[in-house]
FILO-775725 format. One record per residue (C-alpha): residue number from 1; residue in one letter; chain; x negated, y, z negated. Coordinates in steps of 0.5 Angstrom, whole numbers, plus 500, padded with zeros to 3 digits. Layout:
REM FILO-775725
<pt resi="NUM" resn="A" chain="A" X="X" Y="Y" Z="Z"/>
...
//
This chain:
REM FILO-775725
<pt resi="1" resn="M" chain="A" X="487" Y="491" Z="528"/>
<pt resi="2" resn="V" chain="A" X="480" Y="488" Z="530"/>
<pt resi="3" resn="E" chain="A" X="481" Y="484" Z="536"/>
<pt resi="4" resn="K" chain="A" X="477" Y="477" Z="537"/>
<pt resi="5" resn="S" chain="A" X="472" Y="478" Z="543"/>
<pt resi="6" resn="H" chain="A" X="473" Y="473" Z="549"/>
<pt resi="7" resn="T" chain="A" X="466" Y="472" Z="549"/>
<pt resi="8" resn="S" chain="A" X="465" Y="470" Z="542"/>
<pt resi="9" resn="G" chain="A" X="464" Y="463" Z="544"/>
<pt resi="10" resn="F" chain="A" X="467" Y="456" Z="542"/>
<pt resi="11" resn="W" chain="A" X="465" Y="456" Z="535"/>
<pt resi="12" resn="P" chain="A" X="468" Y="462" Z="532"/>
<pt resi="13" resn="S" chain="A" X="475" Y="459" Z="534"/>
<pt resi="14" resn="L" chain="A" X="474" Y="453" Z="529"/>
<pt resi="15" resn="Y" chain="A" X="474" Y="457" Z="523"/>
<pt resi="16" resn="D" chain="A" X="481" Y="461" Z="525"/>
<pt resi="17" resn="P" chain="A" X="485" Y="456" Z="521"/>
<pt resi="18" resn="L" chain="A" X="481" Y="458" Z="515"/>
<pt resi="19" resn="R" chain="A" X="481" Y="465" Z="516"/>
<pt resi="20" resn="Q" chain="A" X="489" Y="465" Z="517"/>
<pt resi="21" resn="L" chain="A" X="490" Y="461" Z="511"/>
<pt resi="22" resn="G" chain="A" X="486" Y="466" Z="507"/>
<pt resi="23" resn="E" chain="A" X="490" Y="472" Z="510"/>
<pt resi="24" resn="R" chain="A" X="496" Y="468" Z="508"/>
<pt resi="25" resn="V" chain="A" X="494" Y="467" Z="501"/>
<pt resi="26" resn="A" chain="A" X="492" Y="475" Z="500"/>
<pt resi="27" resn="E" chain="A" X="499" Y="477" Z="503"/>
<pt resi="28" resn="W" chain="A" X="502" Y="472" Z="498"/>
<pt resi="29" resn="L" chain="A" X="498" Y="475" Z="492"/>
<pt resi="30" resn="A" chain="A" X="499" Y="482" Z="494"/>
<pt resi="31" resn="P" chain="A" X="504" Y="486" Z="490"/>
<pt resi="32" resn="A" chain="A" X="511" Y="486" Z="493"/>
<pt resi="33" resn="S" chain="A" X="513" Y="493" Z="495"/>
<pt resi="34" resn="E" chain="A" X="519" Y="496" Z="499"/>
<pt resi="35" resn="A" chain="A" X="518" Y="503" Z="503"/>
<pt resi="36" resn="V" chain="A" X="524" Y="507" Z="505"/>
<pt resi="37" resn="G" chain="A" X="525" Y="514" Z="508"/>
<pt resi="38" resn="S" chain="A" X="530" Y="520" Z="507"/>
<pt resi="39" resn="D" chain="A" X="531" Y="527" Z="510"/>
<pt resi="40" resn="N" chain="A" X="525" Y="530" Z="506"/>
<pt resi="41" resn="S" chain="A" X="520" Y="524" Z="504"/>
<pt resi="42" resn="Y" chain="A" X="518" Y="517" Z="504"/>
<pt resi="43" resn="R" chain="A" X="518" Y="513" Z="498"/>
<pt resi="44" resn="I" chain="A" X="514" Y="507" Z="497"/>
<pt resi="45" resn="A" chain="A" X="515" Y="502" Z="491"/>
<pt resi="46" resn="V" chain="A" X="510" Y="497" Z="489"/>
<pt resi="47" resn="E" chain="A" X="512" Y="492" Z="483"/>
<pt resi="48" resn="L" chain="A" X="506" Y="492" Z="478"/>
<pt resi="49" resn="P" chain="A" X="509" Y="489" Z="472"/>
<pt resi="50" resn="G" chain="A" X="503" Y="488" Z="466"/>
<pt resi="51" resn="V" chain="A" X="498" Y="493" Z="470"/>
<pt resi="52" resn="E" chain="A" X="496" Y="499" Z="466"/>
<pt resi="53" resn="E" chain="A" X="495" Y="506" Z="470"/>
<pt resi="54" resn="K" chain="A" X="488" Y="506" Z="468"/>
<pt resi="55" resn="D" chain="A" X="487" Y="499" Z="473"/>
<pt resi="56" resn="I" chain="A" X="490" Y="502" Z="479"/>
<pt resi="57" resn="H" chain="A" X="487" Y="506" Z="484"/>
<pt resi="58" resn="L" chain="A" X="491" Y="510" Z="489"/>
<pt resi="59" resn="S" chain="A" X="488" Y="514" Z="495"/>
<pt resi="60" resn="V" chain="A" X="490" Y="517" Z="502"/>
<pt resi="61" resn="E" chain="A" X="485" Y="517" Z="507"/>
<pt resi="62" resn="E" chain="A" X="486" Y="518" Z="515"/>
<pt resi="63" resn="G" chain="A" X="493" Y="517" Z="514"/>
<pt resi="64" resn="V" chain="A" X="493" Y="511" Z="510"/>
<pt resi="65" resn="V" chain="A" X="495" Y="510" Z="503"/>
<pt resi="66" resn="N" chain="A" X="491" Y="505" Z="500"/>
<pt resi="67" resn="L" chain="A" X="493" Y="502" Z="493"/>
<pt resi="68" resn="K" chain="A" X="488" Y="497" Z="489"/>
<pt resi="69" resn="G" chain="A" X="488" Y="495" Z="482"/>
<pt resi="70" resn="E" chain="A" X="487" Y="489" Z="477"/>
<pt resi="71" resn="K" chain="A" X="492" Y="485" Z="473"/>
<pt resi="72" resn="R" chain="A" X="489" Y="483" Z="467"/>
<pt resi="73" resn="S" chain="A" X="494" Y="479" Z="462"/>
<pt resi="74" resn="A" chain="A" X="493" Y="474" Z="456"/>
<pt resi="75" resn="R" chain="A" X="498" Y="471" Z="452"/>
<pt resi="76" resn="E" chain="A" X="497" Y="467" Z="446"/>
<pt resi="77" resn="E" chain="A" X="502" Y="463" Z="442"/>
<pt resi="78" resn="S" chain="A" X="501" Y="458" Z="436"/>
<pt resi="79" resn="G" chain="A" X="505" Y="453" Z="431"/>
<pt resi="80" resn="E" chain="A" X="503" Y="449" Z="426"/>
<pt resi="81" resn="T" chain="A" X="500" Y="444" Z="430"/>
<pt resi="82" resn="W" chain="A" X="499" Y="447" Z="437"/>
<pt resi="83" resn="F" chain="A" X="496" Y="453" Z="440"/>
<pt resi="84" resn="F" chain="A" X="497" Y="455" Z="447"/>
<pt resi="85" resn="S" chain="A" X="493" Y="461" Z="451"/>
<pt resi="86" resn="E" chain="A" X="494" Y="463" Z="458"/>
<pt resi="87" resn="R" chain="A" X="490" Y="469" Z="462"/>
<pt resi="88" resn="Q" chain="A" X="491" Y="471" Z="468"/>
<pt resi="89" resn="Y" chain="A" X="486" Y="476" Z="472"/>
<pt resi="90" resn="G" chain="A" X="486" Y="478" Z="479"/>
<pt resi="91" resn="S" chain="A" X="485" Y="484" Z="484"/>
<pt resi="92" resn="F" chain="A" X="490" Y="486" Z="489"/>
<pt resi="93" resn="S" chain="A" X="490" Y="491" Z="494"/>
<pt resi="94" resn="R" chain="A" X="495" Y="494" Z="499"/>
<pt resi="95" resn="S" chain="A" X="495" Y="499" Z="505"/>
<pt resi="96" resn="F" chain="A" X="501" Y="503" Z="508"/>
<pt resi="97" resn="R" chain="A" X="500" Y="507" Z="515"/>
<pt resi="98" resn="L" chain="A" X="503" Y="514" Z="514"/>
<pt resi="99" resn="P" chain="A" X="508" Y="516" Z="520"/>
<pt resi="100" resn="P" chain="A" X="505" Y="523" Z="523"/>
<pt resi="101" resn="D" chain="A" X="510" Y="527" Z="520"/>
<pt resi="102" resn="A" chain="A" X="508" Y="525" Z="513"/>
<pt resi="103" resn="E" chain="A" X="504" Y="530" Z="509"/>
<pt resi="104" resn="G" chain="A" X="499" Y="525" Z="506"/>
<pt resi="105" resn="E" chain="A" X="495" Y="531" Z="502"/>
<pt resi="106" resn="K" chain="A" X="501" Y="532" Z="498"/>
<pt resi="107" resn="V" chain="A" X="502" Y="525" Z="495"/>
<pt resi="108" resn="D" chain="A" X="505" Y="524" Z="488"/>
<pt resi="109" resn="A" chain="A" X="505" Y="517" Z="484"/>
<pt resi="110" resn="Q" chain="A" X="509" Y="515" Z="478"/>
<pt resi="111" resn="L" chain="A" X="508" Y="508" Z="474"/>
<pt resi="112" resn="K" chain="A" X="515" Y="507" Z="470"/>
<pt resi="113" resn="D" chain="A" X="517" Y="500" Z="467"/>
<pt resi="114" resn="G" chain="A" X="512" Y="496" Z="472"/>
<pt resi="115" resn="V" chain="A" X="514" Y="499" Z="478"/>
<pt resi="116" resn="L" chain="A" X="509" Y="504" Z="482"/>
<pt resi="117" resn="T" chain="A" X="513" Y="509" Z="486"/>
<pt resi="118" resn="I" chain="A" X="509" Y="513" Z="491"/>
<pt resi="119" resn="T" chain="A" X="513" Y="519" Z="494"/>
<pt resi="120" resn="I" chain="A" X="510" Y="523" Z="500"/>
<pt resi="121" resn="P" chain="A" X="514" Y="529" Z="503"/>
<pt resi="122" resn="K" chain="A" X="515" Y="530" Z="510"/>
<pt resi="123" resn="K" chain="A" X="513" Y="536" Z="514"/>
<pt resi="124" resn="K" chain="A" X="518" Y="541" Z="515"/>
<pt resi="125" resn="P" chain="A" X="520" Y="541" Z="522"/>
<pt resi="126" resn="K" chain="A" X="518" Y="548" Z="526"/>
<pt resi="127" resn="K" chain="A" X="523" Y="552" Z="528"/>
<pt resi="128" resn="H" chain="A" X="523" Y="554" Z="535"/>
<pt resi="129" resn="E" chain="A" X="524" Y="561" Z="537"/>
<pt resi="130" resn="T" chain="A" X="527" Y="563" Z="543"/>
<pt resi="131" resn="A" chain="A" X="523" Y="569" Z="546"/>
<pt resi="132" resn="R" chain="A" X="527" Y="574" Z="551"/>
<pt resi="133" resn="V" chain="A" X="523" Y="575" Z="557"/>
<pt resi="134" resn="E" chain="A" X="523" Y="582" Z="561"/>
<pt resi="135" resn="I" chain="A" X="524" Y="582" Z="568"/>
<pt resi="136" resn="R" chain="A" X="521" Y="587" Z="572"/>
<pt resi="137" resn="K" chain="A" X="523" Y="590" Z="578"/>
<pt resi="138" resn="G" chain="A" X="519" Y="589" Z="584"/>
//
C-alpha cells in the first residue's frame, strides 16, 4: 500500500475524491471472487463468464497471485424490421496476497463454466523431532 506523504502540500488533496472514485469504479468492475482455505490448500474462485482461456493471464510474483484479462463479447439480433447489436469490451485485474504457508510455485488453475478456480497447496508442516541429549558426569 502506498501512503500519502504529509509533505505533499495542499493541491494533491483536492484530487483525492476523484482518485477514490476511480478506485471504487475499478473495484466494481473487477470480477467477483471468493477465497477459502482447507487443511491442505487455498482455493480462489473468480467469476469470468464469457472470458476465453486465451484472454486470461495468471502469474505469481513475490507471494502475490495476479490475474489479468480481457472480456470481449458481442451479440447481434435481427428481425423483419429491426436490428440489435450489443458489444462489451474491457480489461480486468485482481491480485491476491498469499499467506506465508502457501506454495506459490505450485499453483494450479482450471477454467470451467465461466469460473476460474485457482488452487494453491499449503506447505507441509515440519515434523519436530525430539533429540535426546546425553548428560556427562562432571
